[in-house]
N, C-alpha and C positions, 0 to 999 in steps of 0.2 A: 503493499501499500505506500509505503514511503515513497518508493521511487516512482510510482504514479502522482502524486504529488509533488513532486521533484520537477517532473516532466510538464504538467500544468505551468508551476512556477516558471520555468525557464521560458513555455510558450508565451506566458503573460507579459514577461519583459522586453521578449522578441517583439513583441506587439505594444507594446508602450502602455500597459494595462495594469494598473496599482493592484487589482484583486479580482479573484473570481467570485461569483455571488453563485452558488449550489442549491437549488429548492428539489427538485425532483428525486425522489427515492434511489432510483437506478444511478444518478450520479452519484450521491452521497454513497452511495454502497460500492461505487467503484472507486473512489477516493478512498475511504476510510473505513468499508463493511457495515457502516449504518445504514440501514433502509426505512426510514420511518415519513409515513405521510401525514404531515400537520395539517390538510384538509383545505381549512378556510382560515385557519390560524398563521400566524406573522412565524414564518420559520427562513433564517440565512445561514449558510455556511461558508463562511467567507475564509479564502486561502489567498495568501499574498505570496509575490515570488519569491520569496525567501524561504518559505515552504511554512508560516506560521499560519494556525489554522483555529476560529474560533466558528461557534456553534451558539446562534442564539434560537433558542425552538421553545415551545408551550412547555410548561413545568411537567405536564403529563409526562414526558419522553425525556427527561435530562436523566434518571439511572439508567435508561438504555443507552445514551448516549457516551457515559462513561465506563458502561459496563465493556463497550469495543476500544475503549484505549484513547477517546478523546478527553483531554485535558481542561481545556480553555472551553467550558460549557456555559451559556449564561441562560436560566431559566426565566422566563415570563408566567406570572402565573393572570387567570382570566380574570378581567377587570383593570388590570395594569395596561401601559402602554408602553409596547414595545419598543417604539420609536427612541424611547426612551436609551435604550439598550443600542441601539443603533446609529445613537449621535455617539455614544461612548466609542464606538468601532470605528466610527469614520474618524475619531480624531486619535484613535489608538493606533490606527493601522497608515494615518495621515492619505484620505484620502478627498478631502478638500481641493477640487479644483482638478480631478484626476479622471482618469477613465478606469472605469469597472466594467468587467463583462459578467454578464450573467447567462443563464441557463437559459437555453431557450423552451423548456416546458414550465418558466417562472409565470406564474398566474398573472395577466394584465392588472388585475387589479392591488396586486403586491407591487410591482414594480411601479404601475401611476402613484401608488402612496409614497415608494422610495425617491421617485426625480421631485414630485413636489415639498417632501422633506430635504433634499440634496439640491438643488438648484445649480449647484455650480459642478456637480460630477455629472458628467458624461456616460451613460448606460450604451452598453454596446450589446449585439448579441454574441454570444460566446461560444457557438456550437463548434465554430472553424477551430477556436483554441484550443478549448474540449479535444475534439477528435484526431487534432493529428498526435495525441495521446491513446485514445480510446479505438482507432482503428486496428492499430498493430497488435493483433492478439497476441500473450503471451502465452507460454505451453501449457499451461493451467486451465486457461481460457480456451484455449481451442479442443482439451480433453473433454471439458464441462460441454462445450458446441456440439461433438463429437456424440457424447450419451444423449445426450437431449433429441438430436440426429435420430438416432439408432431407435430412441425408444417411440419416435413417432413411426418411424419404418416398420418396426414390429408390429406398434397398434396396427397400421395397416394392411401389412400381412394376414393379421389374426382376423381383421371386421370385412375386408370386401370380399371375400368369396360367399360371406353369409348375406347380403343386400339380393333385395328382391322385392317384386313388385309387392304394392301395399303398405311395404315400409313407409315411415314419415320422415323429412327431412330432418325433424328435431328427436325421432329416436336412432338414426344414423349419428347426429352430432353424440348423444347421449352414446352410444358403443365405444367409438373411438375416442370420446374423453374418459370412461371408463377404463379401456385398455391401457392407456397411457398411463394413468393412475395407479395400476396393478404392476405397472413396469418399473416404477419409479418415478414418474416423470409430476409437474406438479400442471395439469391441463390450464392453458392460458385462451385457447379459443376452438371450436371448432365450427367452419362454415360449409353448410352443404345446400348447394343448390342443384334444385333437379327441373330438366325439363326446362322451358323458359326460364325459366329464374338461375337458370346456367349460364345466360346471356347477360347476367348484372352480374359485374366485377365482384362487387360488395352486395350480395345478397345478403339481406337479414332471415337466418333460420328460422324456418315457421313448420305450419303444421301439412303442406302439402307433400300428399302421396307419389311415393314413386309409380309410373307406369310402364307399362313395356313398349321399348322404343327412347325410353328418355335417356339422354345424357346428362350423368351427374358429374359436378366437380366438387372433389371434397378438399378442403384447404385448413388443414389442424395446425396446432403446434402444442410443445408444453415446455416447462421450466424445471432446469437441475442446476441446482446452487446458484440461482441466481441469471442463468445464460439459457438463451430461446434456440425455441426451433419453430421451422414454419416449411413446411412441403403443401404442395398440392398434386392430388394427382384424379385421375377421370377414368369412370367406368360407364357402359350401356347397359341398360337393363332388359335382359332377355331377348334383343336383338339390335343390331347397331345397321343404319343407312350408311351406303357407299359416301353420301357428303360427309356424315359425321366420320367416318373412318378417315376420308378426305382430309379433312382439317385436322384432326388428330396428326396425322402423317406431317401434315407442314407445319406444325407447332412443333413436333419435335424435331423436325429436320432447323426449326429456328434455334430450338433451345440448343440441340448439338453445335451450330455455327458460334452461337455466343460463348459456349463454353472452349471451343476450338479456339477461339482467339482472344481469350481470357489470359493474359499473364501480367507480369511485373514489364512496365515500361510502358504499358498500353494504356489507355486514355478510357475511361467509365464509358464516352461518347461513341469510340470506336467499339465498345460492347454492343452497345443497345443497337447500334446501325448492322451489325453481321446478324441479328436475331431478326431487325425488320425488314432489311433487306430480303430475308426470303420470306416475309410472310407480304411483302409488297410484291413482288415478283409474282406471288401466285393469284395475286390480285384481290387480297385483303387487306391492303393498308390501312384503310379511315378502319377498321374492325378489331385492329391491334389501338388500344385507347389508353396505355398507362406504358410507364417506365420499363425496362426490360428486368431491374432489380433492385434489392435495397440491400444496405449492411444489417449486418446483426450480430447481437452481444447480450448485454443486459439489458437492451432494448430491442423489442421487433423489429422496429426502424429505426437505423442512424446512417452515420456513415460511411462508407461511401454510396451516393446513389446512382446505380446505372442507367441513366436518362441520356436522351438525345441530345448530342450537342456540348457533355458536359469535357472540360477539358483537367480532370481531376486525373490525375495520373497513377493507376494501381498499385500498390507494392506487395512485397511478399508478409502474410500475415493478414492481411484485409482477409475479411470474410462477405458473403452478400450471396444476396437469392439470384438466380438465374429463372425467370418466370413469363416468359413471353405468351400470349394468349391471342384469340381469336375469339369475336362475339358475334352471332347473329340475331339481330333483335327481334324476340319473340318468337325464339325457335332452341336456339341449345349454343351453348359456348364452349370452348376447350383451354383449359390453362395448365402447364405444367411448369413443375418448381422443383427446384432441389437447392439446398444450401452448399455453397462452395468456397473451399480459400484458394489464396496464393499462394503456391510453395517455389521453393531453388527450383524446379523442375518444371512448374507452369500452372498446373491448378488438381486439384482434389476436390470431391466431392465428400462430404460429410454423411449426405442421403444413399442411397441405395439406388442402382437406376431405374426410371421408369421404366414400363412396359415399351416395348418398339411399337406398338399395334394398340389400338383401341381396346380394351377390355368389355367382353360382355361376360354379365355374370344374372344367377337369378332366372 
């Protein structure tokens, strides 16, 4: 943890930033092993370039913070004004008239309150500064990501052969979540989209019943010791149309093309274009409506983002998804997703390989 705060401190200094204000549980967990949400209450973990750290938090969580080793903890009780403690922090860290980077997930209400109380401080989005350290995963982080991915793979292998017409999206979601939990993961999401719903990339799972001929997208993941998995697989129920099979093959080709290009020194935009070109040339360009991937770690979505036009250069130990898709409104959709990491030799997938052809079940 010390090395992570030291890296953040160096990045702050390089950007002329006098402190980083963390708020999100995942960021604080990454920096100090402290994963606690303040919900609507005032909370700031301040990290200075020299490594000094102070946590201002609700009195409710002071003991938890001290237990993980944070020495400088200032608690405030309901009814107190936490800005009194923030004022002291600003004086002690010498922040007046300086730049302060903040967590991109810091609530607007908290940031606006800080901006009003300290008008001489310039508050900046801190994602770029934080990402310089977060992106390069250490060995233990890679191991946790692998375990989370393996649990998702094993859950899929257990559940998909049982799918059949008459089940509901919600039932399938429950089966996958239960399987991940039994295998040691903490289920974080399980999105099931059947038939026309599969043409909605972020469909909200409901009681839609699986029917013969439906294409079903299953997008799910779990957490292992704070690290996430995220996988998308596709099946057809009972039978698959020639069009569905063709679309699946196109998406699979795009998935492979992106993985073939991804390596250290290549830009995120080049990886996106490798997938997008396959889908565009097949005549489905407008039906691929989202980025090709996103980084993953303690957060389900983080840097690097695999998006068109990005000049972010990929490096060893970057971890991200490859998930091209085609969505035919009112009919069906296909998305294939694996989590991968950049290695000295190129690329490694945490997930098992998706089926080369559209699976038919039930």
